[in-house]
MARTOR-475446 format. One line per 5 residues: number of its first residue (from 0); their letters; for each residue y, z, x of C-alpha. Coordinates in steps of 0.5 Angstrom, whole numbers, plus 500, padded with zeros to 3 digits. Example, Ala and Ser with C-alpha at 12.3 -4.5 7.8 and 13.67 -1.06 7.14 Angstrom:
! MARTOR-475446
0> as> 491 516 525; 498 514 527;
This chain:
! MARTOR-475446
0> xxxxx> 313 758 429; 310 760 436; 315 757 441; 313 755 448; 314 758 453;
5> xxxxx> 317 754 459; 315 757 465; 308 755 466; 309 747 464; 304 743 467;
10> xxxxx> 303 735 466; 296 735 464; 291 728 462; 290 730 455; 282 731 452;
15> xxxxx> 281 729 445; 280 736 441; 287 737 444; 289 731 441; 286 733 434;
20> xxxxx> 290 741 434; 296 736 435; 296 732 429; 295 739 425; 301 742 427;
25> xxxxx> 308 741 422; 312 735 425; 318 739 421; 321 745 423; 320 749 417;
30> xxxxx> 325 754 412; 331 750 417; 336 745 416; 340 740 421; 347 744 423;
35> xxxxx> 350 737 422; 350 739 414; 349 745 409; 344 745 404; 343 749 397;
40> xxxxx> 338 750 393; 340 751 384; 336 752 378; 335 746 374; 337 750 367;
45> xxxxx> 342 755 369; 345 751 375; 345 758 379; 345 759 386; 337 760 389;
50> xxxxx> 339 759 397; 344 756 402; 344 755 408; 347 759 413; 352 755 416;
55> xxxxx> 355 753 407; 360 758 409; 362 756 414; 362 749 413; 364 749 405;
60> xxxxx> 369 755 406; 365 758 399; 365 765 400; 360 771 398; 355 766 397;
65> xxxxx> 349 771 393; 343 770 390; 344 767 382; 352 766 384; 354 760 379;
70> xxxxx> 355 755 383; 360 751 378; 365 756 378; 364 758 385; 367 751 387;
75> xxxxx> 368 747 381; 368 740 385; 360 741 386; 359 743 379; 362 736 376;
80> xxxxx> 358 733 381; 351 735 378; 354 735 371; 356 728 371; 348 726 375;
85> xxxxx> 345 730 370; 348 726 365; 346 719 368; 340 719 371; 334 721 370;
90> xxxxx> 330 727 376; 328 724 382; 324 727 388; 329 722 393; 336 724 395;
95> xxxxx> 341 720 391; 349 719 392; 352 723 387; 360 724 390; 364 725 395;
100> xxxxx> 368 732 394; 374 735 398; 373 742 401; 377 747 405; 371 749 409;
105> xxxxx> 371 748 417; 367 745 423; 365 748 429; 371 746 433; 375 749 429;
110> xxxxx> 378 742 426; 379 741 418; 374 737 414; 377 736 407; 372 731 405;
115> xxxxx> 364 732 404; 359 727 402; 354 730 395; 346 728 396; 341 731 390;
120> xxxxx> 335 731 389; 329 735 386; 323 739 389; 317 737 386; 312 742 388;
125> xxxxx> 313 749 388; 318 752 385; 322 747 380; 330 746 383; 335 742 385;
130> xxxxx> 338 741 393; 345 739 394; 345 736 401; 353 737 404; 354 732 409;
135> xxxxx> 362 732 412; 365 725 413; 369 725 419; 374 718 420; 370 715 423;
140> xxxxx> 365 713 416; 372 710 414; 373 705 420; 365 703 419; 366 700 412;
145> xxxxx> 369 693 412; 362 692 416; 357 689 411; 359 682 413; 355 681 418;
150> xxxxx> 349 684 416; 349 680 410; 351 673 414; 344 676 419; 340 677 412;
155> xxxxx> 342 670 410; 339 668 417; 334 672 417; 332 669 411; 331 662 412;
160> xxxxx> 328 663 419; 321 661 421; 318 665 426; 316 672 426; 318 673 433;
165> xxxxx> 325 671 432; 325 674 425; 324 681 428; 329 680 434; 334 678 429;
170> xxxxx> 333 684 425; 334 688 430; 342 685 433; 344 685 426; 343 692 425;
175> xxxxx> 346 694 432; 352 690 429; 352 693 423; 351 700 425; 355 701 431;
180> xxxxx> 348 705 434; 347 704 442; 340 702 442; 337 700 436; 328 699 436;
185> xxxxx> 323 694 431; 317 698 432; 311 696 430; 304 700 429; 297 697 431;
190> xxxxx> 291 697 428; 290 704 432; 296 707 430; 299 706 438; 305 702 436;
195> xxxxx> 309 696 441; 317 696 441; 317 688 438; 325 687 438; 331 692 441;
200> xxxxx> 338 690 442; 343 696 444; 351 696 446; 354 691 451; 355 697 457;
205> xxxxx> 347 699 457; 341 694 458; 334 693 454; 329 698 456; 324 698 451;
210> xxxxx> 322 691 449; 315 690 450; 312 697 452; 306 700 448; 307 708 445;
215> xxxxx> 301 711 444; 298 714 437; 299 721 438; 307 720 439; 308 719 431;
220> xxxxx> 301 724 429; 297 722 422; 301 727 419; 308 724 420; 306 716 419;
225> xxxxx> 303 719 411; 310 723 410; 314 716 413; 310 711 408; 314 716 402;
230> xxxxx> 321 718 405; 323 712 407; 329 714 412; 330 719 416; 336 722 420;
235> xxxxx> 338 727 426; 345 728 427; 345 732 433; 338 732 437; 341 738 442;
240> xxxxx> 344 742 436; 341 749 434; 338 749 426; 341 753 421; 337 758 417;
245> xxxxx> 336 757 409; 338 765 406; 334 769 403; 328 768 408; 321 767 403;
250> xxxxx> 314 768 405; 310 762 407; 308 760 400; 314 760 397; 318 756 403;
255> xxxxx> 322 750 400; 319 743 400; 323 739 405; 319 733 405; 326 728 402;
260> xxxxx> 331 733 405; 335 729 409; 338 735 413; 331 737 414; 329 740 421;
265> xxxxx> 324 737 426; 320 741 430; 323 743 436; 317 738 440; 319 732 435;
270> xxxxx> 327 734 439; 325 736 446; 320 728 445; 328 726 443; 331 729 450;
275> xxxxx> 327 728 454; 328 720 453; 336 722 452; 337 721 445; 343 726 442;
280> xxxxx> 343 722 435; 338 719 430; 337 714 424; 330 711 422; 327 707 418;
285> xxxxx> 320 705 414; 319 698 413; 313 697 408; 309 690 408; 304 690 403;
290> xxxxx> 305 697 401; 303 700 409; 307 702 413; 308 696 418; 313 699 422;
295> xxxxx> 319 703 423; 326 701 425; 329 706 430; 337 707 431; 338 711 437;
300> xxxxx> 345 714 440; 347 718 446; 352 722 442; 352 726 434; 352 722 429;
305> xxxxx> 351 723 422; 352 716 417; 355 715 411; 352 713 404; 354 706 404;
310> xxxxx> 351 705 412; 344 708 409; 344 705 403; 345 698 406; 340 699 412;
315> xxxxx> 335 702 406; 336 694 402; 335 691 410; 329 694 411; 326 692 404;
320> xxxxx> 328 685 406; 325 685 413; 318 687 409; 319 682 404; 319 677 410;
325> xxxxx> 315 680 414; 309 679 409; 310 672 407; 311 670 414; 304 673 416;
330> xxxxx> 302 671 409; 303 664 412; 300 665 417; 294 667 414; 295 661 409;
335> xxxxx> 294 656 416; 289 660 419; 284 660 413; 285 653 411; 284 650 418;
340> xxxxx> 278 655 419; 275 653 412; 276 645 414; 273 646 421; 267 651 418;
345> xxxxx> 266 645 413; 264 639 419; 261 644 424; 256 647 418; 255 640 416;
350> xxxxx> 253 637 424; 248 643 423; 245 641 418; 244 634 420; 241 636 426;
355> xxxxx> 236 640 423; 234 636 418; 231 631 423; 226 636 425; 219 635 421;
360> xxxxx> 216 642 424; 218 649 424; 219 650 431; 224 653 437; 227 645 438;
365> xxxxx> 231 646 431; 233 652 432; 236 651 439; 239 646 436; 243 651 432;
370> xxxxx> 244 656 436; 248 651 442; 252 649 435; 253 657 435; 256 658 442;
375> xxxxx> 260 652 442; 263 654 435; 264 661 438; 266 660 444; 260 665 445;
380> xxxxx> 257 666 452; 250 668 449; 247 667 442; 240 670 439; 235 668 432;
385> xxxxx> 230 673 430; 226 669 426; 219 670 423; 217 674 428; 220 671 434;
390> xxxxx> 227 670 438; 229 664 441; 235 662 444; 238 668 450; 233 674 451;
395> xxxxx> 236 681 450; 234 687 453; 229 690 448; 233 697 447; 239 692 445;
400> xxxxx> 235 688 440; 231 693 437; 238 697 435; 241 690 433; 235 688 428;
405> xxxxx> 235 695 425; 243 694 424; 242 687 421; 238 689 416; 241 695 414;
410> xxxxx> 243 693 408; 251 693 410; 251 685 411; 254 682 418; 258 686 423;
415> xxxxx> 263 685 429; 266 688 434; 271 686 441; 269 692 444; 261 693 445;
420> xxxxx> 262 699 449; 263 703 443; 257 701 441; 252 705 445; 246 702 443;
425> xxxxx> 249 696 446; 250 697 453; 245 694 456; 245 688 452; 243 683 456;
430> xxxxx> 243 683 465; 250 682 465; 256 686 465; 260 681 462; 260 681 455;
435> xxxxx> 265 684 451; 264 683 443; 259 682 439; 257 679 432; 251 679 428;
440> xxxxx> 249 679 421; 242 678 417; 238 672 414; 238 672 407; 230 673 404;
445> xxxxx> 227 674 411; 226 681 413; 227 684 420; 231 677 421; 238 677 424;
450> xxxxx> 243 671 428; 247 676 435; 252 672 439; 256 675 445; 263 673 448;
455> xxxxx> 264 674 455; 270 680 457; 277 678 457; 281 681 463; 289 683 461;
460> xxxxx> 294 688 462; 297 692 457; 304 695 459; 306 702 456; 312 707 457;
465> xxxxx> 309 712 460; 302 714 461; 299 714 454; 294 720 456; 299 724 460;
470> xxxxx> 303 731 457; 306 737 458; 301 743 457; 306 749 455; 304 757 455;
475> xxxxx> 306 759 448; 308 768 447; 301 769 445; 298 766 452; 296 760 448;
480> xxxxx> 296 753 452; 299 747 447; 301 740 447; 309 740 449; 313 732 448;
485> xxxxx> 311 727 454; 317 728 458; 316 722 463; 317 714 460; 317 711 466;
490> xxxxx> 313 704 465; 305 705 467; 301 699 466; 294 699 464; 288 694 466;
495> xxxxx> 284 692 460; 277 689 461; 272 692 457; 272 687 451; 273 681 448;
500> xxxxx> 277 676 444; 278 678 436; 272 674 433; 276 668 428; 277 670 422;
505> xxxxx> 272 667 417; 267 668 422; 262 671 416; 262 666 412; 261 660 419;
510> xxxxx> 254 666 420; 253 666 413; 253 658 413; 249 658 419; 243 663 415;
515> xxxxx> 243 659 409; 241 653 413; 236 656 417; 232 659 411; 233 651 408;
520> xxxxx> 230 648 414; 224 654 414; 223 653 405; 223 645 407; 218 644 412;
525> xxxxx> 214 651 408; 214 648 401; 212 640 404; 206 644 407; 205 649 401;
530> xxxxx> 205 643 395; 199 639 400; 195 646 399; 196 646 392; 194 640 389;
535> xxxxx> 187 642 392; 187 648 389; 190 644 383; 183 640 382; 179 646 382;
540> xxxxx> 183 650 376; 184 643 372; 178 645 366; 180 652 365; 182 652 358;
545> xxxxx> 186 658 359; 193 657 362; 194 657 369; 200 658 373; 201 660 381;
550> xxxxx> 208 661 384; 211 663 391; 211 671 393; 218 674 392; 220 675 399;
555> xxxxx> 219 667 401; 223 664 395; 230 661 398; 233 664 392; 230 670 389;
560> xxxxx> 227 667 384; 219 666 385; 220 658 385; 213 655 381; 208 651 386;
565> xxxxx> 202 649 379; 202 649 372; 194 647 371; 194 642 365; 191 647 359;
570> xxxxx> 198 650 360; 202 643 360; 199 640 354; 200 648 351; 208 648 352;
575> xxxxx> 210 640 352; 212 640 360; 210 636 365; 207 639 372; 213 635 374;
580> xxxxx> 218 638 370; 215 646 371; 215 645 380; 221 649 383; 223 652 377;
585> xxxxx> 222 659 375; 217 663 370; 223 664 366; 223 657 364; 217 659 359;
590> xxxxx> 222 665 355; 227 666 350; 232 670 346; 225 673 343; 221 675 350;
595> xxxxx> 221 683 351; 227 684 356; 222 692 357; 216 689 359; 219 683 363;
600> xxxxx> 223 689 367; 215 693 368; 212 686 370; 217 685 375; 217 692 378;
605> xxxxx> 210 691 379; 210 684 382; 216 687 387; 211 693 390; 205 687 390;
610> xxxxx> 200 691 385; 197 686 379; 200 688 372; 197 686 365; 201 684 360;
615> xxxxx> 203 681 353; 210 677 352; 213 671 347; 214 665 350; 216 658 348;
620> xxxxx> 215 651 350; 219 646 351; 221 644 344; 223 651 343; 216 654 339;
625> xxxxx> 214 661 340; 207 662 342; 204 669 345; 200 670 350; 195 676 354;
630> xxxxx> 198 674 362; 195 677 368; 198 676 374; 195 679 382; 199 677 389;
635> xxxxx> 195 673 393; 195 676 401; 196 671 407; 192 672 414; 199 677 416;
640> xxxxx> 198 681 411; 203 679 407; 205 677 399; 205 669 399; 203 667 392;
645> xxxxx> 201 670 385; 197 667 381; 197 668 374; 192 667 368; 195 667 362;
650> xxxxx> 190 667 354; 194 664 347; 193 669 343; 198 666 338; 193 666 332;
655> xxxxx> 191 673 334; 197 676 332; 200 674 327; 194 677 323; 197 683 327;
660> xxxxx> 202 682 323; 200 681 317; 198 688 317; 204 691 321; 209 687 314;
665> xxxxx> 204 691 309; 204 697 312; 212 698 313; 212 694 306; 210 701 304;
670> xxxxx> 213 706 308; 219 702 306; 218 703 299; 217 711 300; 223 712 305;
675> xxxxx> 228 708 300; 227 713 295; 231 719 298; 229 724 292; 223 729 293;
680> xxxxx> 219 729 287; 216 734 283; 211 733 278; 210 739 273; 205 741 268;
685> xxxxx> 207 744 262; 207 751 264; 211 750 269; 205 749 275; 206 744 280;
690> xxxxx> 201 738 281; 204 734 286; 209 733 290; 212 726 292; 216 725 299;
695> xxxxx> 216 720 304; 218 726 309; 211 729 307; 214 736 308; 218 740 303;
700> xxxxx> 222 746 306; 218 746 312; 212 746 309; 206 741 308; 207 738 300;
705> xxxxx> 200 740 299; 202 747 300; 207 747 293; 200 745 290; 199 750 284;
710> xxxxx> 204 753 285; 210 756 281; 217 751 279; 221 759 281; 216 761 287;
715> xxxxx> 217 754 290; 225 754 289; 228 761 286; 227 765 280; 234 763 278;
720> xxxxx> 234 755 279; 227 755 276; 230 757 269; 236 753 269; 232 747 271;
725> xxxxx> 228 748 264; 232 751 259; 237 746 261; 231 741 257; 229 745 251;
730> xxxxx> 236 745 250; 236 737 251; 242 737 256; 240 734 263; 243 739 269;
735> xxxxx> 244 739 276; 244 745 280; 246 746 288; 243 751 292; 241 753 298;
740> xxxxx> 234 751 300; 229 757 302; 228 758 310; 235 756 311; 233 748 310;
745> xxxxx> 239 745 308; 243 745 301; 239 741 295; 240 739 288; 236 740 282;
750> xxxxx> 235 736 276; 229 736 271; 228 728 271; 224 727 265; 219 731 260;
755> xxxxx> 213 728 260; 208 727 253; 202 725 252; 198 718 249; 198 723 242;
760> xxxxx> 206 725 243; 204 732 246; 209 736 251; 204 733 258; 210 737 262;
765> xxxxx> 217 735 267; 218 732 273; 223 735 277; 227 731 283; 230 735 288;
770> xxxxx> 236 732 293; 238 734 300; 245 734 299; 246 737 306; 249 731 309;
775> xxxxx> 254 730 304; 256 737 303; 257 736 311; 261 730 310; 266 734 305;
780> xxxxx> 267 739 309; 269 735 316; 273 730 311; 276 737 308; 276 738 316;
785> xxxxx> 280 732 318; 284 731 313; 288 738 316; 286 738 324; 289 732 328;
790> xxxxx> 283 727 331; 286 729 338; 288 735 339; 284 738 335; 291 742 333;
795> xxxxx> 293 743 325; 296 737 323; 302 736 317; 297 737 311; 294 743 315;
800> xxxxx> 301 746 316; 303 745 309; 296 750 307; 299 754 312; 306 755 311;
805> xxxxx> 303 756 302; 299 762 304; 304 765 308; 310 764 302; 306 768 298;
810> xxxxx> 306 774 304; 312 779 302; 316 782 307; 314 777 312; 318 774 316;
815> xxxxx> 317 767 319; 319 763 325; 318 755 326; 318 753 334; 320 746 333;
820> xxxxx> 317 742 340; 319 735 343; 316 733 349; 323 730 354; 322 723 357;
825> xxxxx> 314 723 354; 315 716 352; 317 713 359; 310 716 362; 307 713 355;
830> xxxxx> 310 706 356; 308 706 363; 301 708 364; 299 708 359; 296 711 352;
835> xxxxx> 291 713 355; 295 717 361; 300 720 354; 293 722 350; 291 726 357;
840> xxxxx> 297 730 356; 298 731 349; 291 734 350; 293 737 356; 300 740 352;
845> xxxxx> 296 742 347; 291 747 351; 298 750 354; 301 751 347; 294 755 345;
850> xxxxx> 295 759 352; 301 761 352; 301 763 344; 299 769 340; 292 768 337;
855> xxxxx> 296 771 331; 300 764 332; 299 757 327; 299 752 331; 300 745 329;
860> xxxxx> 301 737 332; 305 734 327; 305 727 329; 307 723 337; 309 728 342;
865> xxxxx> 311 733 337; 308 740 335; 311 746 330; 309 753 333; 309 758 327;
870> xxxxx> 311 766 328; 310 772 323; 314 778 323; 313 785 319; 319 788 321;
875> xxxxx> 326 784 320; 329 778 322; 331 780 330; 324 781 331; 323 775 329;
880> xxxxx> 327 771 333; 326 775 338; 318 774 338; 320 767 337; 324 766 343;
885> xxxxx> 319 769 347; 315 765 345; 318 759 346; 320 761 353; 312 762 356;
890> xxxxx> 311 755 352; 316 751 355; 314 754 362; 307 752 360; 309 745 359;
895> xxxxx> 314 744 364; 308 745 370; 306 738 372; 300 734 371; 295 731 375;
900> xxxxx> 291 727 373; 287 721 376; 290 724 383; 298 722 380; 302 729 378;
905> xxxxx> 306 727 372; 312 732 370; 316 732 363; 320 739 360; 321 740 353;
910> xxxxx> 325 741 348; 324 747 343; 328 748 336; 327 756 333; 329 756 326;
915> xxxxx> 327 763 321; 325 762 314; 330 767 312; 336 763 315; 335 757 310;
920> xxxxx> 334 756 303; 327 752 301; 323 756 305; 317 749 305; 322 744 307;
925> xxxxx> 327 747 310; 324 751 315; 321 745 319; 327 741 318; 331 746 321;
930> xxxxx> 328 747 327; 328 740 327; 335 739 327; 335 746 332; 331 742 337;
935> xxxxx> 335 735 337; 341 739 339; 337 741 345; 335 734 345; 343 732 346;
940> xxxxx> 344 738 351; 340 733 356; 333 736 353; 329 742 356; 333 747 353;
945> xxxxx> 331 752 347; 336 752 341; 336 757 335; 338 754 328; 345 754 326;
950> xxxxx> 348 753 319; 353 748 323; 347 745 325; 346 742 318; 353 740 317;
955> xxxxx> 352 736 323; 345 733 319; 349 732 313; 355 727 316; 350 724 322;
960> xxxxx> 346 722 315; 352 720 312; 354 715 317; 346 712 317; 346 711 310;
965> xxxxx> 353 708 310; 351 704 315; 345 701 312; 348 701 306; 353 696 309;
970> xxxxx> 349 692 313; 345 691 307; 350 688 302; 357 685 305; 357 688 311;
975> xxxxx> 365 689 309; 368 695 314; 364 691 321; 368 686 325; 368 684 332;
980> xxxxx> 374 686 337; 374 680 343; 377 682 350; 379 677 354; 376 675 362;
985> xxxxx> 379 672 366; 379 669 373; 383 669 379; 390 668 377; 389 670 369;
990> xxxxx> 386 664 367; 382 667 361; 375 664 361; 371 667 356; 371 674 351;
995> xxxxx> 366 679 350; 365 682 343; 365 688 342; 364 691 334; 368 696 331;
1000> xxxxx> 367 700 324; 373 701 318; 369 706 314; 371 706 307; 373 714 306;
1005> xxxxx> 373 717 314; 377 710 317; 375 707 324; 369 709 327; 369 710 335;
1010> xxxxx> 363 706 337; 360 711 341; 359 715 334; 355 711 330; 352 706 336;
1015> xxxxx> 348 712 338; 346 713 330; 344 706 329; 339 706 336; 336 713 333;
1020> xxxxx> 334 709 326; 332 703 328; 338 700 325; 341 697 332; 336 691 330;
1025> xxxxx> 339 690 325; 347 691 327; 345 686 333; 343 681 328; 350 681 324;
1030> xxxxx> 353 681 332; 349 675 332; 351 671 327; 357 673 327; 359 671 334;
1035> xxxxx> 356 664 333; 360 664 327; 366 665 331; 364 661 337; 363 656 332;
1040> xxxxx> 370 656 329; 374 656 337; 370 649 338; 373 646 332; 380 648 337;
1045> xxxxx> 378 642 343; 383 647 348; 377 652 346; 371 649 347; 370 652 355;
1050> xxxxx> 370 659 351; 364 663 353; 363 670 348; 359 674 351; 355 680 347;
1055> xxxxx> 350 686 348; 343 687 346; 340 692 345; 333 695 348; 330 695 340;
1060> xxxxx> 333 687 339; 330 684 345; 324 688 344; 321 684 337; 317 679 337;
1065> xxxxx> 322 674 335; 328 675 338; 328 668 342; 326 664 336; 332 668 331;
1070> xxxxx> 337 667 338; 335 659 338; 336 659 330; 341 662 330; 345 658 334;
1075> xxxxx> 343 652 331; 345 654 325; 352 655 327; 352 648 330; 354 652 337;
1080> xxxxx> 352 650 344; 348 655 348; 352 654 354; 358 657 350; 353 665 349;
1085> xxxxx> 351 670 354; 347 675 352; 348 682 356; 343 686 358; 344 694 362;
1090> xxxxx> 338 696 366; 337 702 362; 334 696 358; 328 694 363; 325 701 364;
1095> xxxxx> 321 699 358; 317 693 359; 321 689 365; 314 683 364; 317 682 357;
1100> xxxxx> 324 682 358; 324 677 363; 320 671 360; 324 673 353; 330 671 358;
1105> xxxxx> 328 665 362; 326 662 356; 333 663 352; 335 660 360; 332 655 359;
1110> xxxxx> 335 653 352; 342 654 356; 345 661 354; 347 665 359; 344 672 361;
1115> xxxxx> 349 678 364; 347 684 368; 351 689 366; 353 696 369; 350 694 375;
1120> xxxxx> 350 698 381; 348 704 377; 341 705 380; 337 703 387; 332 699 383;
1125> xxxxx> 339 693 382; 336 689 388; 329 688 386; 332 687 379; 337 681 381;
1130> xxxxx> 331 678 385; 326 677 378; 331 677 373; 333 670 372; 341 672 370;
1135> xxxxx> 347 668 372; 352 673 373; 352 681 374; 358 686 372; 360 691 376;
1140> xxxxx> 360 698 372; 367 700 371; 366 708 375; 365 703 381; 371 700 380;
1145> xxxxx> 376 706 378; 374 710 384; 376 704 390; 382 708 390; 380 715 391;
1150> xxxxx> 373 714 394; 372 709 400; 364 708 398; 366 706 392; 370 701 395;
1155> xxxxx> 364 699 400; 359 699 394; 364 694 390; 365 689 397; 356 691 398;
1160> xxxxx> 355 688 391; 359 683 391; 358 680 398; 349 681 395; 351 677 388;
1165> xxxxx> 355 670 392; 349 670 397; 343 670 391; 349 665 388; 350 671 382;
1170> xxxxx> 357 670 379; 360 677 379; 365 680 373; 369 687 375; 369 691 369;
1175> xxxxx> 374 696 368; 381 693 371; 387 697 369; 392 696 374; 394 691 378;
1180> xxxxx> 393 694 385; 385 695 382; 386 687 380; 389 686 388; 383 690 391;
1185> xxxxx> 378 686 387; 380 680 389; 381 682 397; 373 684 396; 373 676 393;
1190> xxxxx> 371 678 387; 374 672 383; 372 675 375; 375 681 371; 375 685 365;
1195> xxxxx> 379 690 363; 386 693 360; 391 690 364; 388 683 361; 388 685 355;
1200> xxxxx> 385 691 350; 379 688 345; 383 685 338; 381 682 332; 382 675 331;
1205> xxxxx> 389 671 329; 389 666 325; 388 660 331; 381 663 331; 383 666 339;
1210> xx> 384 674 339; 390 676 340;
């Protein structure tokens, strides 16, 4: 980047071109990171080091950094954190906290920095990699852990605030008290993206500096706003520190995507801007309202400062709450304003209609009444109406009149502006310079007619933090002049006087109502006059035998449907309608289901161009009887040349059409008889010469039928077919022969259908039938193809793959390797984004596999997201393995590339298992099964891997199958060996308030089996539903036993619900039926779900939980706190309690951030009136600390291990 020199800087007033160039500049410092922390870039698959910031060795104490370094060996603490993150989280492009480690690095001051916070996210563009950000923590990080209550209390106050201004100021004050930054400001964007400080709070030693001041849009350009909508939180720890480079240096095309890096280095101009403001460190959080960037929370500090994880996480949640509150306030204000405007609109429009109804003529008086109403309505200074070539109301300049009329009728509808100077054509609108805003719209159904209103200018002041168009120009080393950061933020007042007050909300509907009132008034008078004229004309038409119908022209019709103004007696007598019933109706009244729509469209097209048209139509009488007419329609033009009416003369041709229909029916019947004979009949004489050929197609083999007369059957077909057919007749055998027709006219079936005899029983010849079976043969071939190919991707299916395996088995010295490919995380994409996206991805995956595999490889899709590729080798087993691995690496690389669908990027990976025919006993079945086993092993190790089959996998699979079979038999017989153990849940002073039921299995051969071993087996085989139903029934029976003892009636029993179980359509009914059958109170049963269950069908899960909660059951959210989405779940789910995950409880004594998170979860739950249960409490120290943090319910080994029931029906 060509850093500007400051030698020739000068203050200038910017131009539009310079600001546009500014918006194209990079807002980041590429390939640089903030020196307050270090960045490590590692390979997603191997975990090897790819890149690092140049200050890594100094901050973390790592020596000998180089590409390819095994990070887990070089620094085991980081490796362990990465490993744990991979097991518990899906890859994310946004940074997440993965732990705190101890290091031996030293800061710039030489002081020991023993604790480092680790953040992780995945780069989604360019090279796919994991980015690890390391932020050293100092002693101040611990001192801030106890400041959460003020912010939570402030959030409660904010939620009760009813005014937007109070809401914003209280939010700023609460954040400043929590974050301890010197100055906290709320920055709101205006429609043109300039910003205003709407709330400000600062340390007592400082004074408010920017409240109410405006900042130009160029201070935060478009590319920055786009990034801020995606990356919601940014920090700059030390504005004055030089950034650290990423090593090793890479060319521009290989630059690291740092869009979501917390430590990414801002551009030098951004830093200069902050230095000019006197800022030493910043924290900025985006405020999103209704999915759009509404504003920002900006925290400034005079000295370097880096907030710890719990502060950033808490502020993110606080701004999420603030965004919702702002949206709610705006929505409420908008709803009130809309209701008031609608009421006002109805009342004022009624006055306009009443005023116009008193006018008996279309003249200026009626329109002037309307315009005066509009001027009062909109506080307008001018109102003008253009109607039927005349202008009513206030005069405009000729230039403005012409432009506004054209603009109002260009099809875009009503338009308005509060700043008329933005429309150059409106300058000089009237003979005054006081016009600020203009609004106008067309009058419906009238060309070149419109309403125009103008509002006066307003004069007001706007306060800017420095003059908005004043910047510093800097000269670069190349001599170019570029814009630099603004250096002055002194107060500058701008006097604004070129715009009006905003047009009220709903002004378009008001204008539309006025337009309708004008139109109705015009036509009310016009209809009255036209009806008088129509009566005179009607007298002359009453004696005509033909039907006569007169309608208005389209452009004068109020609703656009050309109402009837006259119908003669002949038409009324024939249709059954009275003239009164027809007047004002559309001619569509005669049309029905059998009316030809194509003919109607042709008539409509002619009438729109005001051209005469002749047509034949099927119409219907009032009683529904059809009749046919021959109709001629001509337009009638007025004095000004405009079309006023259409006159149609109609002749009844029903009888003529009936005769024509009879003739047509006979012709169709004869054609249908010929068409029903699929065969071609050939009449032969005794010598085999053709007499006649009969065919509904009127040709045979591309020749007319009479071309075959006199030819032999051998000449028409082939000598071989002819001889075989005639021989079969002599042998009294009817033989079907298939042959290719001459000249490539398809495939035919030939047979001698009959042998003719004469009057004296002598041989008279033969009748040969020919049937075109080309489509049948084609259908057979297509059916064969479909039976062996996948309909979605066109690849071989399972049957087609088996056919190829059979063929390969016949080749000696052939080594076959099977690659079993299964897509990772595809089900999530399919469930969340729908099967249409899923099918598109599957097709693209198939295409990428084709491109990656060799032409000799056999590719198939055997179902769902599973593919198999067969690779062959002639040399030896090792060659087959080598070729298979090479192919697998190529395929996996292709599949891992992003999938762009509808402008959205989707990313998946795959797991590949490889098995070679030499390693399996049964070539057909075991080759596919063993590659499946290898793939499954890759899946269990985290996915995104390539695994070659080993015989030990077969043994593991057999054990897995044994467990699955035994568990299935156990569930389907007497469930012997399965039992529930119960772990107590206590309150405060160890009062037992309930138990959690935990399943155990004592296998008949293997003894006790851990749930960690058999629960995954049940989930993968769908036995989890039966197992869950068993637990439900057993738990209800246990509650029934407890209820017999009065001292136990208050106990609540918790059971875990699986994702597959709650997805069952009958889940709610089954739970309630089980409670009724056991005669148990619903209040004594609690259902526990985990956050991972909510990723499948959240709306369905919420609805089922709501039904159960209404029935009296309790619901609990288990393992809470493991995801960033927990806050939104708390608001949506109908739950009674949350259970803090044991990883946070057990980490409290060693990790201050874990303690802060536990405290935050407890405070949030109490705010939402939810009960909190801490899991995994194993010591009195942990119990005591949790009680100090406000937790009242506990579970863990400290209070009791899970045990079976004793004789008194209570757990030990």
